[in-house]
C-alpha positions as CSV (number, residue, x, y, z in Angstrom):
1,X,-19.3,2.8,42.1
2,X,-17.3,1.5,45.0
3,X,-14.4,3.3,46.5
4,X,-11.1,1.4,45.8
5,X,-7.9,1.3,47.8
6,X,-4.8,-1.0,47.6
7,X,-2.5,-2.4,50.3
8,X,0.8,-4.2,49.9
9,X,0.3,-7.7,51.2
10,X,2.5,-9.8,53.5
11,X,2.5,-13.5,54.5
12,X,-0.2,-12.7,57.1
13,X,-2.6,-11.9,54.2
14,X,-2.2,-15.4,52.5
15,X,-5.7,-16.5,53.8
16,X,-7.3,-13.5,52.2
17,X,-5.5,-14.3,48.9
18,X,-6.7,-17.9,49.2
19,X,-10.3,-16.8,49.8
20,X,-10.3,-14.4,46.7
21,X,-8.7,-17.3,44.7
22,X,-11.3,-19.7,45.6
23,X,-14.0,-17.2,44.6
24,X,-12.5,-16.2,41.2
25,X,-10.7,-19.2,39.6
26,X,-13.7,-21.6,39.0
27,X,-15.8,-18.9,37.3
28,X,-12.7,-17.5,35.3
29,X,-11.5,-21.0,34.1
30,X,-14.5,-23.4,33.9
31,X,-15.1,-22.8,30.2
32,X,-11.3,-23.0,29.4
33,X,-9.7,-25.9,31.3
34,X,-10.9,-29.0,33.1
35,X,-12.1,-29.1,36.7
36,X,-9.3,-31.4,37.3
37,X,-6.7,-28.9,36.0
38,X,-8.3,-26.2,38.1
39,X,-7.9,-28.3,41.2
40,X,-4.3,-29.3,40.3
41,X,-3.2,-25.7,39.7
42,X,-5.0,-24.4,42.7
43,X,-3.2,-26.8,44.9
44,X,0.2,-26.2,43.1
45,X,0.0,-22.4,43.1
46,X,-2.6,-21.4,45.8
47,X,-1.9,-23.4,48.9
48,X,-0.8,-21.6,52.0
49,X,2.7,-23.0,51.5
50,X,3.0,-22.0,47.8
51,X,1.8,-18.5,48.4
52,X,4.0,-18.1,51.4
53,X,7.0,-19.3,49.3
54,X,6.0,-16.9,46.5
55,X,6.3,-14.0,49.0
56,X,9.2,-15.1,51.1
57,X,11.5,-17.0,48.7
58,X,10.5,-15.8,45.2
59,X,10.1,-12.2,46.4
60,X,6.7,-11.7,44.6
61,X,5.0,-8.6,45.9
62,X,1.2,-9.2,46.4
63,X,-1.1,-6.3,46.3
64,X,-4.6,-6.4,47.7
65,X,-7.5,-4.5,46.4
66,X,-10.3,-3.3,48.6
67,X,-13.7,-2.2,47.4
68,X,-15.4,-0.1,50.1
69,X,-13.1,-1.7,52.6
70,X,-13.7,-5.3,51.6
71,X,-10.8,-7.4,50.1
72,X,-12.1,-7.9,46.5
73,X,-9.0,-8.7,44.4
74,X,-5.2,-9.2,44.3
75,X,-2.2,-9.0,42.1
76,X,1.4,-10.3,42.3
77,X,4.6,-9.0,40.7
78,X,8.3,-9.6,40.7
79,X,11.3,-8.1,39.1
80,X,12.7,-9.8,36.0
81,X,15.6,-7.6,35.5
82,X,16.7,-3.9,36.0
83,X,14.0,-2.6,33.6
84,X,11.2,-5.2,33.6
85,X,8.6,-6.7,36.0
86,X,6.3,-9.6,35.6
87,X,2.6,-9.6,36.6
88,X,2.1,-13.2,37.8
89,X,-1.4,-13.0,39.0
90,X,-4.3,-10.5,39.0
91,X,-7.8,-11.5,39.9
92,X,-10.9,-9.5,40.9
93,X,-14.0,-11.1,42.5
94,X,-16.8,-11.6,39.9
95,X,-19.1,-9.4,41.9
96,X,-16.6,-6.5,41.4
97,X,-16.0,-7.1,37.8
98,X,-17.4,-4.3,35.6
99,X,-17.0,-1.7,38.4
100,X,-13.6,-0.3,37.4
101,X,-11.9,-2.5,39.9
102,X,-9.7,-4.3,37.5
103,X,-8.7,-1.1,35.8
104,X,-7.9,0.5,39.2
105,X,-5.9,-2.5,40.3
106,X,-3.8,-2.9,37.2
107,X,-3.2,0.9,37.1
108,X,-2.0,0.7,40.7
109,X,0.3,-2.2,39.9
110,X,1.8,-0.4,37.0
111,X,2.4,2.7,39.3
112,X,4.0,0.5,41.8
113,X,6.5,-1.2,39.4
114,X,7.2,2.1,37.8
115,X,8.2,3.4,41.2
116,X,10.6,0.4,41.5
117,X,12.2,1.4,38.3
118,X,10.3,-0.8,35.8
119,X,10.0,0.4,32.2
120,X,8.2,-2.8,31.0
121,X,5.5,-5.0,32.5
122,X,4.9,-8.4,31.2
123,X,2.1,-10.9,31.9
124,X,0.8,-14.2,30.6
125,X,-2.9,-14.9,29.9
126,X,-4.6,-18.1,28.7
127,X,-5.1,-17.8,25.1
128,X,-8.9,-18.5,25.6
129,X,-9.3,-16.1,28.5
130,X,-11.5,-13.1,27.8
131,X,-9.2,-11.0,30.2
132,X,-6.9,-10.7,27.1
133,X,-9.2,-8.1,25.7
134,X,-9.1,-6.1,29.0
135,X,-5.3,-6.2,28.8
136,X,-5.3,-4.9,25.3
137,X,-7.7,-2.2,26.1
138,X,-5.1,-1.3,28.8
139,X,-2.4,-1.0,26.1
140,X,-0.8,-4.3,26.5
141,X,0.3,-6.1,23.3
142,X,0.7,-9.7,22.5
143,X,4.4,-10.4,21.9
144,X,4.5,-14.2,21.6
145,X,2.7,-17.5,22.5
146,X,4.0,-19.9,25.2
147,X,3.0,-23.3,26.1
148,X,4.1,-24.2,29.6
149,X,3.9,-27.7,31.1
150,X,2.4,-27.8,34.6
151,X,2.4,-31.4,35.9
152,X,0.3,-33.4,33.5
153,X,-1.3,-30.2,32.1
154,X,-0.4,-27.3,29.8
155,X,-0.9,-23.6,30.2
156,X,-1.5,-22.3,26.7
157,X,-0.7,-18.6,27.0
158,X,-0.1,-15.3,25.3
159,X,2.7,-13.2,26.7
160,X,1.7,-9.5,26.7
161,X,3.9,-6.5,27.3
162,X,3.4,-2.9,28.1
163,X,5.9,-0.1,27.9
164,X,5.4,2.0,31.0
């Protein structure tokens, strides 16, 4: 099993985040959404400008996961209110899935937001994404469904919550 570490990311890490995104999104979503939607959402949310704005303007904290010193995943969170944070993104390279990397990363995210004063962590997951079962195993529970328009497409999500 690899040795895992995390590091808080900055704008200088955006190229690393883009690289991980490019290696994770297609395998994650190819059975769920169209290639056109994958491309549209990648350009909208994972361009250098979009990620930089997430960090600098929207105040999302990105957290990088390293497996044996190699960047292998990332997550991003932001504060919703005095007691709740939102997990916006969490992805682990397919080659690291099943190694405990996802469990390590989400646990470290929970520890980080707890240190910031959070009592609740919320996240969205596509209703057809098998990651939902991972989140439920990590004690997140579905609290509602949400359909979010993104350009000409829709994100059909479950909203999950965990009391920390």
